[in-house]
NUSEMI-554770 format. One record per residue (C-alpha): x, y, z. Coordinates in steps of 0.1 Angstrom, whole numbers, always signed. Last residue first. Example, Ala and Ser with C-alpha at 12.3 -4.5 7.8 and 13.67 -1.06 7.14 Angstrom:
// residues 2
@east +137, north -11, up +71 $
@east +123, north -45, up +78 $
***
This chain:
// residues 768
@east -208, north +178, up +11 $
@east -174, north +165, up +1 $
@east -161, north +196, up -18 $
@east -145, north +217, up +9 $
@east -130, north +249, up -7 $
@east -100, north +246, up -30 $
@east -71, north +269, up -24 $
@east -39, north +274, up -46 $
@east -11, north +289, up -25 $
@east +17, north +305, up -46 $
@east +53, north +315, up -39 $
@east +67, north +345, up -56 $
@east +102, north +342, up -71 $
@east +91, north +350, up -106 $
@east +101, north +345, up -142 $
@east +72, north +323, up -153 $
@east +84, north +296, up -178 $
@east +82, north +268, up -152 $
@east +45, north +271, up -146 $
@east +33, north +277, up -111 $
@east +16, north +311, up -116 $
@east -3, north +301, up -148 $
@east -12, north +267, up -133 $
@east -27, north +283, up -103 $
@east -46, north +308, up -125 $
@east -63, north +281, up -146 $
@east -68, north +254, up -120 $
@east -41, north +236, up -101 $
@east -51, north +201, up -114 $
@east -45, north +214, up -149 $
@east -7, north +215, up -144 $
@east +9, north +225, up -177 $
@east -22, north +243, up -190 $
@east -21, north +258, up -225 $
@east -56, north +249, up -236 $
@east -70, north +262, up -203 $
@east -61, north +298, up -210 $
@east -86, north +306, up -238 $
@east -113, north +320, up -216 $
@east -101, north +329, up -181 $
@east -121, north +360, up -173 $
@east -148, north +349, up -197 $
@east -156, north +321, up -172 $
@east -158, north +283, up -173 $
@east -153, north +266, up -140 $
@east -136, north +232, up -143 $
@east -112, north +237, up -114 $
@east -117, north +271, up -97 $
@east -85, north +266, up -77 $
@east -88, north +298, up -58 $
@east -57, north +321, up -57 $
@east -32, north +332, up -31 $
@east +0, north +350, up -41 $
@east +30, north +351, up -18 $
@east +61, north +372, up -17 $
@east +47, north +399, up -40 $
@east +57, north +422, up -68 $
@east +73, north +397, up -92 $
@east +41, north +379, up -99 $
@east +20, north +410, up -106 $
@east +30, north +414, up -142 $
@east +21, north +378, up -148 $
@east -14, north +383, up -134 $
@east -20, north +413, up -156 $
@east -10, north +395, up -188 $
@east -29, north +364, up -178 $
@east -61, north +384, up -173 $
@east -56, north +400, up -207 $
@east -52, north +365, up -223 $
@east -83, north +353, up -205 $
@east -108, north +378, up -219 $
@east -122, north +414, up -217 $
@east -106, north +426, up -185 $
@east -117, north +451, up -158 $
@east -92, north +451, up -129 $
@east -103, north +462, up -94 $
@east -81, north +472, up -65 $
@east -82, north +467, up -28 $
@east -54, north +474, up -3 $
@east -50, north +460, up +33 $
@east -22, north +475, up +54 $
@east -45, north +497, up +75 $
@east -64, north +468, up +91 $
@east -99, north +472, up +105 $
@east -118, north +451, up +80 $
@east -142, north +480, up +73 $
@east -122, north +494, up +44 $
@east -151, north +495, up +20 $
@east -138, north +469, up -5 $
@east -122, north +446, up +21 $
@east -153, north +446, up +44 $
@east -176, north +440, up +14 $
@east -156, north +414, up -5 $
@east -173, north +384, up +11 $
@east -208, north +399, up +7 $
@east -200, north +409, up -29 $
@east -190, north +373, up -37 $
@east -221, north +359, up -21 $
@east -243, north +382, up -41 $
@east -225, north +373, up -73 $
@east -230, north +336, up -65 $
@east -267, north +342, up -60 $
@east -271, north +362, up -91 $
@east -255, north +334, up -112 $
@east -221, north +338, up -129 $
@east -220, north +333, up -167 $
@east -216, north +370, up -176 $
@east -216, north +377, up -213 $
@east -191, north +405, up -220 $
@east -205, north +439, up -229 $
@east -200, north +452, up -194 $
@east -164, north +441, up -193 $
@east -155, north +413, up -170 $
@east -143, north +419, up -134 $
@east -110, north +409, up -117 $
@east -107, north +418, up -80 $
@east -72, north +422, up -68 $
@east -69, north +420, up -30 $
@east -36, north +434, up -17 $
@east -24, north +423, up +18 $
@east +6, north +438, up +35 $
@east +16, north +415, up +64 $
@east +39, north +425, up +92 $
@east +12, north +438, up +114 $
@east -6, north +404, up +113 $
@east -44, north +406, up +110 $
@east -40, north +404, up +72 $
@east -32, north +367, up +75 $
@east -68, north +360, up +87 $
@east -81, north +380, up +58 $
@east -60, north +360, up +34 $
@east -76, north +328, up +46 $
@east -111, north +342, up +40 $
@east -100, north +354, up +6 $
@east -89, north +319, up -4 $
@east -123, north +305, up +7 $
@east -141, north +331, up -13 $
@east -120, north +323, up -43 $
@east -127, north +286, up -40 $
@east -164, north +291, up -37 $
@east -168, north +314, up -67 $
@east -155, north +348, up -78 $
@east -125, north +361, up -97 $
@east -104, north +372, up -67 $
@east -66, north +373, up -69 $
@east -51, north +375, up -34 $
@east -18, north +392, up -30 $
@east +7, north +390, up -1 $
@east +36, north +413, up +6 $
@east +56, north +404, up +37 $
@east +72, north +430, up +59 $
@east +104, north +421, up +78 $
@east +106, north +423, up +116 $
@east +102, north +386, up +123 $
@east +126, north +375, up +96 $
@east +113, north +362, up +63 $
@east +110, north +330, up +44 $
@east +90, north +318, up +13 $
@east +118, north +324, up -12 $
@east +125, north +289, up -24 $
@east +98, north +288, up -51 $
@east +72, north +273, up -28 $
@east +40, north +261, up -45 $
@east +17, north +253, up -16 $
@east -14, north +233, up -25 $
@east -44, north +243, up -3 $
@east -73, north +222, up +9 $
@east -107, north +227, up +23 $
@east -123, north +198, up +42 $
@east -131, north +161, up +37 $
@east -104, north +157, up +10 $
@east -112, north +131, up -16 $
@east -107, north +145, up -50 $
@east -80, north +171, up -40 $
@east -63, north +144, up -20 $
@east -61, north +121, up -50 $
@east -46, north +149, up -72 $
@east -20, north +157, up -45 $
@east -9, north +121, up -44 $
@east -5, north +119, up -81 $
@east +17, north +150, up -80 $
@east +37, north +135, up -51 $
@east +42, north +104, up -72 $
@east +54, north +126, up -102 $
@east +83, north +141, up -84 $
@east +100, north +172, up -100 $
@east +132, north +182, up -83 $
@east +155, north +212, up -80 $
@east +140, north +237, up -104 $
@east +160, north +269, up -106 $
@east +151, north +300, up -85 $
@east +185, north +304, up -68 $
@east +170, north +295, up -34 $
@east +161, north +261, up -48 $
@east +128, north +252, up -65 $
@east +107, north +221, up -58 $
@east +79, north +206, up -80 $
@east +54, north +182, up -64 $
@east +35, north +211, up -47 $
@east +33, north +208, up -9 $
@east +1, north +199, up +9 $
@east -19, north +222, up +33 $
@east -52, north +208, up +46 $
@east -78, north +232, up +61 $
@east -108, north +227, up +83 $
@east -94, north +199, up +104 $
@east -118, north +179, up +125 $
@east -89, north +158, up +139 $
@east -105, north +125, up +128 $
@east -114, north +137, up +93 $
@east -81, north +154, up +87 $
@east -63, north +122, up +99 $
@east -84, north +100, up +76 $
@east -79, north +123, up +46 $
@east -41, north +124, up +50 $
@east -37, north +87, up +57 $
@east -59, north +77, up +29 $
@east -41, north +101, up +5 $
@east -9, north +81, up +12 $
@east -23, north +51, up -7 $
@east -5, north +55, up -41 $
@east +27, north +66, up -23 $
@east +28, north +33, up -3 $
@east +27, north +39, up +35 $
@east +47, north +52, up +64 $
@east +27, north +79, up +81 $
@east +43, north +100, up +108 $
@east +24, north +123, up +131 $
@east +32, north +156, up +149 $
@east +9, north +177, up +170 $
@east +14, north +214, up +174 $
@east -5, north +240, up +194 $
@east +0, north +275, up +182 $
@east -9, north +306, up +203 $
@east +9, north +291, up +234 $
@east +40, north +312, up +232 $
@east +45, north +313, up +194 $
@east +83, north +307, up +196 $
@east +77, north +276, up +217 $
@east +54, north +260, up +191 $
@east +78, north +267, up +163 $
@east +107, north +252, up +183 $
@east +86, north +221, up +189 $
@east +78, north +220, up +152 $
@east +115, north +221, up +142 $
@east +126, north +195, up +168 $
@east +98, north +171, up +157 $
@east +107, north +175, up +121 $
@east +144, north +166, up +128 $
@east +133, north +135, up +146 $
@east +108, north +124, up +120 $
@east +112, north +87, up +128 $
@east +134, north +72, up +154 $
@east +137, north +34, up +151 $
@east +129, north +10, up +179 $
@east +107, north -10, up +155 $
@east +76, north -4, up +175 $
@east +85, north +32, up +180 $
@east +99, north +46, up +212 $
@east +82, north +72, up +234 $
@east +52, north +77, up +212 $
@east +20, north +92, up +225 $
@east +24, north +128, up +212 $
@east +45, north +113, up +183 $
@east +14, north +97, up +168 $
@east +28, north +70, up +145 $
@east +11, north +54, up +115 $
@east +28, north +24, up +99 $
@east +20, north +5, up +68 $
@east +25, north -32, up +69 $
@east +45, north -50, up +42 $
@east +80, north -38, up +50 $
@east +112, north -30, up +31 $
@east +100, north +4, up +17 $
@east +68, north +23, up +26 $
@east +73, north +59, up +14 $
@east +74, north +85, up +42 $
@east +48, north +112, up +48 $
@east +53, north +134, up +79 $
@east +19, north +147, up +90 $
@east +18, north +179, up +110 $
@east -14, north +186, up +129 $
@east -16, north +223, up +137 $
@east -40, north +239, up +161 $
@east -41, north +276, up +155 $
@east -52, north +303, up +180 $
@east -69, north +336, up +171 $
@east -72, north +356, up +203 $
@east -41, north +339, up +218 $
@east -23, north +346, up +185 $
@east -14, north +327, up +154 $
@east -7, north +350, up +124 $
@east -14, north +328, up +94 $
@east +19, north +342, up +79 $
@east +38, north +322, up +104 $
@east +19, north +291, up +92 $
@east +32, north +298, up +57 $
@east +68, north +300, up +71 $
@east +64, north +267, up +90 $
@east +50, north +250, up +58 $
@east +80, north +262, up +38 $
@east +105, north +249, up +64 $
@east +87, north +215, up +65 $
@east +88, north +213, up +27 $
@east +126, north +217, up +28 $
@east +130, north +192, up +57 $
@east +112, north +164, up +39 $
@east +78, north +151, up +27 $
@east +55, north +174, up +47 $
@east +17, north +175, up +51 $
@east +1, north +203, up +72 $
@east -34, north +196, up +88 $
@east -48, north +229, up +100 $
@east -74, north +235, up +128 $
@east -82, north +272, up +132 $
@east -93, north +278, up +168 $
@east -123, north +300, up +169 $
@east -121, north +338, up +173 $
@east -130, north +346, up +137 $
@east -156, north +319, up +135 $
@east -149, north +292, up +109 $
@east -175, north +293, up +80 $
@east -150, north +308, up +56 $
@east -122, north +285, up +67 $
@east -138, north +252, up +58 $
@east -152, north +222, up +74 $
@east -190, north +224, up +69 $
@east -207, north +193, up +84 $
@east -224, north +167, up +62 $
@east -192, north +148, up +54 $
@east -185, north +125, up +25 $
@east -151, north +114, up +38 $
@east -164, north +81, up +52 $
@east -174, north +70, up +17 $
@east -138, north +70, up +5 $
@east -130, north +36, up +20 $
@east -156, north +17, up -1 $
@east -163, north -17, up +12 $
@east -189, north -42, up +1 $
@east -187, north -42, up -36 $
@east -149, north -40, up -37 $
@east -148, north -69, up -12 $
@east -170, north -90, up -34 $
@east -148, north -85, up -65 $
@east -116, north -92, up -45 $
@east -131, north -124, up -31 $
@east -143, north -139, up -63 $
@east -112, north -145, up -84 $
@east -89, north -157, up -55 $
@east -116, north -179, up -42 $
@east -122, north -195, up -77 $
@east -85, north -201, up -80 $
@east -84, north -217, up -45 $
@east -112, north -241, up -54 $
@east -95, north -250, up -87 $
@east -63, north -257, up -69 $
@east -81, north -279, up -43 $
@east -99, north -299, up -71 $
@east -65, north -304, up -89 $
@east -49, north -317, up -57 $
@east -78, north -341, up -52 $
@east -72, north -355, up -87 $
@east -34, north -356, up -83 $
@east -34, north -377, up -52 $
@east -34, north -364, up -16 $
@east -12, north -372, up +13 $
@east +17, north -383, up -9 $
@east +43, north -358, up +3 $
@east +43, north -342, up -32 $
@east +5, north -337, up -31 $
@east +4, north -322, up +4 $
@east +34, north -300, up -5 $
@east +16, north -288, up -36 $
@east -14, north -279, up -14 $
@east +7, north -258, up +9 $
@east +22, north -239, up -20 $
@east -12, north -232, up -34 $
@east -22, north -219, up +0 $
@east +9, north -197, up +2 $
@east +2, north -181, up -32 $
@east -35, north -173, up -26 $
@east -66, north -178, up -6 $
@east -88, north -152, up +9 $
@east -109, north -161, up +40 $
@east -95, north -132, up +61 $
@east -105, north -108, up +33 $
@east -140, north -123, up +31 $
@east -145, north -120, up +68 $
@east -132, north -84, up +67 $
@east -157, north -76, up +39 $
@east -185, north -92, up +60 $
@east -176, north -70, up +90 $
@east -175, north -39, up +68 $
@east -208, north -46, up +52 $
@east -224, north -53, up +86 $
@east -212, north -21, up +102 $
@east -191, north -28, up +133 $
@east -210, north -29, up +166 $
@east -181, north -45, up +184 $
@east -202, north -72, up +201 $
@east -229, north -81, up +176 $
@east -213, north -71, up +143 $
@east -176, north -78, up +151 $
@east -184, north -109, up +171 $
@east -206, north -124, up +143 $
@east -187, north -115, up +112 $
@east -151, north -126, up +118 $
@east -159, north -161, up +131 $
@east -187, north -164, up +105 $
@east -162, north -158, up +77 $
@east -138, north -183, up +91 $
@east -166, north -209, up +97 $
@east -179, north -204, up +61 $
@east -143, north -210, up +47 $
@east -138, north -241, up +68 $
@east -172, north -255, up +60 $
@east -167, north -249, up +23 $
@east -133, north -266, up +23 $
@east -145, north -296, up +43 $
@east -175, north -300, up +19 $
@east -153, north -296, up -11 $
@east -130, north -324, up +1 $
@east -160, north -347, up +7 $
@east -173, north -340, up -28 $
@east -139, north -348, up -42 $
@east -139, north -381, up -23 $
@east -174, north -389, up -35 $
@east -164, north -382, up -71 $
@east -133, north -405, up -65 $
@east -156, north -433, up -56 $
@east -175, north -429, up -89 $
@east -144, north -428, up -110 $
@east -127, north -397, up -124 $
@east -106, north -400, up -156 $
@east -83, north -370, up -160 $
@east -95, north -339, up -178 $
@east -87, north -312, up -153 $
@east -52, north -325, up -147 $
@east -31, north -304, up -123 $
@east +7, north -306, up -122 $
@east +11, north -275, up -145 $
@east -7, north -255, up -117 $
@east +24, north -259, up -94 $
@east +47, north -250, up -123 $
@east +27, north -219, up -130 $
@east +28, north -207, up -94 $
@east +66, north -213, up -92 $
@east +73, north -196, up -125 $
@east +52, north -166, up -114 $
@east +72, north -166, up -81 $
@east +106, north -167, up -98 $
@east +103, north -140, up -124 $
@east +85, north -108, up -114 $
@east +81, north -112, up -77 $
@east +115, north -129, up -69 $
@east +136, north -109, up -94 $
@east +122, north -76, up -83 $
@east +122, north -84, up -45 $
@east +158, north -94, up -41 $
@east +180, north -63, up -40 $
@east +154, north -38, up -29 $
@east +139, north -61, up -4 $
@east +173, north -67, up +12 $
@east +181, north -30, up +13 $
@east +146, north -22, up +28 $
@east +151, north -47, up +56 $
@east +185, north -33, up +65 $
@east +182, north +5, up +64 $
@east +153, north +9, up +64 $
@east +122, north -11, up +70 $
@east +119, north -44, up +89 $
@east +145, north -57, up +113 $
@east +155, north -92, up +101 $
@east +144, north -119, up +126 $
@east +111, north -125, up +107 $
@east +132, north -133, up +76 $
@east +151, north -160, up +95 $
@east +118, north -176, up +106 $
@east +106, north -175, up +69 $
@east +138, north -190, up +55 $
@east +138, north -218, up +81 $
@east +102, north -228, up +74 $
@east +106, north -225, up +36 $
@east +130, north -255, up +36 $
@east +103, north -278, up +49 $
@east +107, north -292, up +84 $
@east +123, north -325, up +94 $
@east +152, north -314, up +115 $
@east +178, north -313, up +88 $
@east +155, north -296, up +63 $
@east +151, north -267, up +87 $
@east +189, north -264, up +90 $
@east +194, north -263, up +52 $
@east +169, north -234, up +49 $
@east +186, north -216, up +78 $
@east +220, north -220, up +59 $
@east +204, north -206, up +28 $
@east +192, north -175, up +46 $
@east +224, north -171, up +65 $
@east +243, north -169, up +31 $
@east +218, north -141, up +22 $
@east +225, north -124, up +55 $
@east +263, north -125, up +50 $
@east +260, north -111, up +15 $
@east +239, north -82, up +28 $
@east +265, north -76, up +56 $
@east +294, north -76, up +30 $
@east +274, north -52, up +8 $
@east +276, north -24, up +34 $
@east +242, north -10, up +45 $
@east +233, north +22, up +27 $
@east +239, north +56, up +42 $
@east +211, north +79, up +55 $
@east +221, north +74, up +92 $
@east +255, north +57, up +94 $
@east +255, north +19, up +94 $
@east +273, north +2, up +123 $
@east +242, north +5, up +144 $
@east +222, north -13, up +118 $
@east +247, north -42, up +117 $
@east +245, north -44, up +155 $
@east +207, north -47, up +151 $
@east +214, north -76, up +127 $
@east +236, north -93, up +154 $
@east +208, north -89, up +179 $
@east +185, north -109, up +154 $
@east +211, north -137, up +149 $
@east +217, north -145, up +185 $
@east +184, north -144, up +205 $
@east +159, north -146, up +176 $
@east +176, north -171, up +153 $
@east +192, north -192, up +181 $
@east +158, north -195, up +198 $
@east +140, north -205, up +166 $
@east +167, north -232, up +159 $
@east +165, north -245, up +194 $
@east +127, north -250, up +191 $
@east +131, north -267, up +157 $
@east +157, north -290, up +170 $
@east +135, north -299, up +201 $
@east +106, north -307, up +178 $
@east +127, north -327, up +154 $
@east +142, north -348, up +182 $
@east +107, north -355, up +196 $
@east +96, north -367, up +162 $
@east +126, north -390, up +159 $
@east +119, north -404, up +194 $
@east +83, north -410, up +184 $
@east +95, north -433, up +157 $
@east +90, north -427, up +120 $
@east +62, north -424, up +94 $
@east +33, north -415, up +117 $
@east +55, north -394, up +140 $
@east +68, north -375, up +110 $
@east +32, north -366, up +100 $
@east +26, north -354, up +136 $
@east +58, north -333, up +133 $
@east +45, north -318, up +101 $
@east +12, north -310, up +117 $
@east +28, north -295, up +148 $
@east +49, north -273, up +126 $
@east +18, north -262, up +106 $
@east +0, north -253, up +138 $
@east +29, north -233, up +152 $
@east +32, north -214, up +119 $
@east -6, north -210, up +119 $
@east -4, north -192, up +153 $
@east +20, north -168, up +137 $
@east -3, north -164, up +107 $
@east -34, north -157, up +128 $
@east -17, north -129, up +148 $
@east -2, north -114, up +117 $
@east -35, north -117, up +98 $
@east -54, north -99, up +126 $
@east -31, north -70, up +124 $
@east -32, north -69, up +86 $
@east -70, north -71, up +86 $
@east -73, north -43, up +111 $
@east -50, north -21, up +91 $
@east -70, north -28, up +59 $
@east -103, north -20, up +76 $
@east -91, north +14, up +87 $
@east -75, north +21, up +54 $
@east -38, north +16, up +50 $
@east -37, north -14, up +27 $
@east -70, north -4, up +10 $
@east -57, north -3, up -26 $
@east -75, north -34, up -36 $
@east -43, north -49, up -50 $
@east -24, north -39, up -18 $
@east -51, north -54, up +4 $
@east -49, north -87, up -16 $
@east -11, north -88, up -13 $
@east -11, north -81, up +24 $
@east -37, north -108, up +29 $
@east -18, north -134, up +9 $
@east +15, north -125, up +26 $
@east -1, north -129, up +61 $
@east -13, north -164, up +54 $
@east -47, north -171, up +71 $
@east -47, north -208, up +77 $
@east -79, north -228, up +82 $
@east -79, north -241, up +47 $
@east -47, north -261, up +52 $
@east -58, north -275, up +86 $
@east -91, north -288, up +71 $
@east -72, north -304, up +42 $
@east -49, north -321, up +68 $
@east -80, north -334, up +86 $
@east -91, north -348, up +52 $
@east -59, north -369, up +48 $
@east -75, north -400, up +62 $
@east -97, north -403, up +32 $
@east -102, north -441, up +35 $
@east -135, north -438, up +53 $
@east -151, north -421, up +24 $
@east -187, north -410, up +26 $
@east -203, north -412, up +60 $
@east -175, north -418, up +85 $
@east -148, north -400, up +66 $
@east -172, north -371, up +59 $
@east -180, north -368, up +96 $
@east -143, north -367, up +105 $
@east -136, north -340, up +79 $
@east -166, north -319, up +90 $
@east -155, north -320, up +126 $
@east -119, north -310, up +115 $
@east -133, north -281, up +95 $
@east -154, north -270, up +125 $
@east -124, north -270, up +148 $
@east -100, north -255, up +123 $
@east -125, north -231, up +109 $
@east -133, north -217, up +144 $
@east -97, north -218, up +157 $
@east -80, north -196, up +130 $
@east -106, north -168, up +126 $
@east -110, north -169, up +164 $
@east -73, north -161, up +170 $
@east -70, north -133, up +145 $
@east -104, north -118, up +152 $
@east -97, north -117, up +189 $
@east -63, north -100, up +184 $
@east -78, north -75, up +159 $
@east -105, north -65, up +184 $
@east -82, north -65, up +214 $
@east -58, north -40, up +197 $
@east -25, north -50, up +182 $
@east +4, north -30, up +197 $
@east +25, north -59, up +209 $
@east +18, north -79, up +178 $
@east +26, north -49, up +156 $
@east +63, north -51, up +166 $
@east +67, north -82, up +145 $
@east +64, north -61, up +114 $
@east +63, north -85, up +84 $
@east +84, north -73, up +55 $
@east +114, north -94, up +64 $
@east +92, north -125, up +69 $
@east +76, north -120, up +35 $
@east +110, north -116, up +20 $
@east +121, north -150, up +34 $
@east +89, north -165, up +22 $
@east +95, north -152, up -13 $
@east +131, north -164, up -12 $
@east +119, north -199, up -4 $
@east +93, north -196, up -31 $
@east +119, north -187, up -57 $
@east +142, north -216, up -46 $
@east +111, north -239, up -49 $
@east +107, north -226, up -85 $
@east +143, north -232, up -94 $
@east +142, north -268, up -80 $
@east +110, north -275, up -100 $
@east +125, north -260, up -131 $
@east +154, north -286, up -129 $
@east +133, north -316, up -118 $
@east +106, north -309, up -143 $
@east +132, north -308, up -171 $
@east +144, north -343, up -163 $
@east +109, north -357, up -161 $
@east +97, north -343, up -194 $
@east +76, north -311, up -195 $
@east +86, north -294, up -227 $
@east +100, north -321, up -249 $
@east +81, north -353, up -241 $
@east +50, north -332, up -231 $
@east +49, north -315, up -265 $
@east +52, north -347, up -285 $
@east +25, north -364, up -264 $
@east -1, north -337, up -265 $
@east -20, north -338, up -232 $
@east +6, north -314, up -218 $
@east -9, north -287, up -240 $
@east -38, north -283, up -216 $
@east -46, north -299, up -182 $
@east -13, north -316, up -179 $
@east +7, north -284, up -182 $
@east +11, north -254, up -204 $
@east -26, north -244, up -202 $
@east -29, north -253, up -166 $
@east +2, north -233, up -157 $
@east -11, north -203, up -176 $
@east -44, north -206, up -159 $
@east -27, north -206, up -125 $
@east -5, north -176, up -133 $
@east -34, north -156, up -147 $
@east -55, north -163, up -116 $
@east -26, north -152, up -94 $
@east -23, north -119, up -113 $
@east -56, north -107, up -98 $
@east -89, north -105, up -117 $
@east -106, north -71, up -121 $
@east -122, north -79, up -154 $
@east -97, north -56, up -172 $
@east -70, north -75, up -154 $
@east -81, north -107, up -172 $
@east -71, north -96, up -207 $
@east -35, north -84, up -202 $
@east -33, north -110, up -174 $
@east -37, north -139, up -198 $
@east -10, north -126, up -221 $
@east +12, north -118, up -191 $
@east +10, north -154, up -179 $
@east +15, north -168, up -214 $
@east +47, north -149, up -219 $
@east +60, north -156, up -184 $
@east +55, north -193, up -188 $
@east +69, north -195, up -224 $
@east +100, north -175, up -214 $
@east +106, north -196, up -183 $
@east +102, north -229, up -203 $
@east +124, north -217, up -231 $
@east +152, north -207, up -207 $
@east +149, north -241, up -190 $
@east +151, north -259, up -224 $
@east +181, north -238, up -234 $
@east +198, north -248, up -201 $
@east +189, north -285, up -200 $
@east +199, north -296, up -235 $
@east +175, north -315, up -257 $
@east +157, north -282, up -265 $
@east +188, north -271, up -285 $
@east +183, north -297, up -312 $
@east +206, north -328, up -315 $
@east +219, north -347, up -345 $
@east +216, north -322, up -373 $
@east +230, north -292, up -354 $
@east +212, north -262, up -368 $
@east +199, north -248, up -335 $
@east +233, north -247, up -319 $
@east +257, north -269, up -298 $
@east +234, north -265, up -268 $
@east +247, north -260, up -233 $
@east +237, north -283, up -204 $
@east +240, north -319, up -214 $
@east +251, north -338, up -183 $
@east +284, north -356, up -184 $
@east +270, north -380, up -180 $
@east +236, north -390, up -194 $
@east +206, north -395, up -170 $
@east +181, north -423, up -172 $
@east +146, north -420, up -158 $
@east +124, north -443, up -137 $
@east +90, north -429, up -128 $
@east +70, north -430, up -96 $
@east +35, north -415, up -93 $
@east +28, north -399, up -59 $
@east +15, north -421, up -31 $
***
């Protein structure tokens, strides 16, 4: 049983201090200043630890537990004067209630972010892993618990509950781990999330049964049965009455408009009502909050609004306080008797058996039946075995309910902390999502046959970028002799949900959340396909993921669809008047990631708002050629455009003066000459193609000529040439505003250039 203390309370309660200089009472003898001091100290110590530990790759959870141990009974709490003031019984009650409230809100938000629709779309592989990864550790852990009770410690009747606790795979823990590792929307990450959802929902049932069994031990069987029926009725009411009411709220909200505050307030009141109901029928308050969160439709507009309003306070303040207060109850230096050592050893055996069984349940079927690579299967096993916030919360419930004493609780917290520290490190060593992009097949335009289908992946962020991409595709001159297969990927930021979503609109009739994504884009691309009479085949996809991980969706789709060219929009947008409309740093970071990892050639489109034309209007395109892989790739794309009768192409070849040192190898020069041959000697077969040479002595002269050209063309195509030193661009890199575009790309995209010409910066395939 937990320790029992008798405390005396003064009435009226002392809440507000009369000042720090009051001779009779200091401020820390009043509940509000003491609570504020506790929160301030906890957060300060946590972030001090994390400032150091994050450099070792350790997650925030480790810092929160260490901070709690330092401020609690394992550290400063051993000092009598400190413990009487900072962690006395009265203050523990107040901060304990606050921390439980924070955990209740956390479980509610976890339910909101969980996509219930994924259960229906979960593949057999993920479904199998989710079920086996729960049953195997449960059965083997139970067997180990019974064996330890017979051999070592017959009085440890709580060991089966320990086995149940370590068999769980909490979805919030897995989602948080994958987010920290930045593999949330990787192939392995998606499978882990799907498996975790299946396992977690089974775990909810298992936890409910465990609590009912505990109730049956303490009360009559009739009381246990009443609790079971009450819980079942509660779940039915939530999902068949409250959930339809929330969909009604969504229908009342105009598209693109926020949900009315009155509905948000009603849902928050419902959250506390559900927590109260779960207490009334013998469940913990978190049960009702989590079930109610599952009933909230994830994503915009309702789920994202709730997450936006609550998540910051919960994740930054309340949950760190909750984790620290849990760890404050540990005692690493308490007296341990010989019998207690055996009991601790029995607990560790049950924990190790459960973890090993979970890893084996993931590893064996995936390797021997699904033929998954061993490293990936082992990484998935480690991910499914990860412990975190929910596990610590379960352990504190075992302690508070009297099932385990403080010594065993401390051992369980230490084991969870070690798991949280080791698992991310091992997963990083085993799984590298970028390795699959290292291709051995040439996927670029220059090696694509003239009559072959040109496979393009075009990324869009909104309607404006979609229009720009369509205009550029028009310049590419799709025809029956030179067809184009276009895969359009609509990128949407992940808000109000924990699981990334990838939708193929070719196969989609209704999405898993019954929400229509990319409807306007679908209409625009279908119109484009009809206008090109079978010469262009369009496939539309939608990816909803965190901005930091969107490059995974882009590169994976390009790899799977055998794309030879990716087109991504520049992060800066201009309006039709030529002024800057928006400048989005997350898109710039995304572009840099795609440039580093793309499995094929890539182009960044800088649209200054003038990249449109009618079908009868001539378009003037220029290609600036300095030499090298990227310039040869850009010229290959320009040649394809030149086959259109409405395109006038000018190729400007910059050459260094004869007395200038030439850093280009003979082989590169030969390849450049071969690429330019049909343009230079007019053998390309198109009359509207012009070739000119410009001899320059240095970068400033090159820049002067390029700037003078900018106002003469609708589109200018250049190679990225990132990191290439040349006398043609010497002295220009020091003034770069966007170094990721290369020297000439930066020169043409800079804000001080008075031009309406759009720019396409091309990089040839790097991953070879």
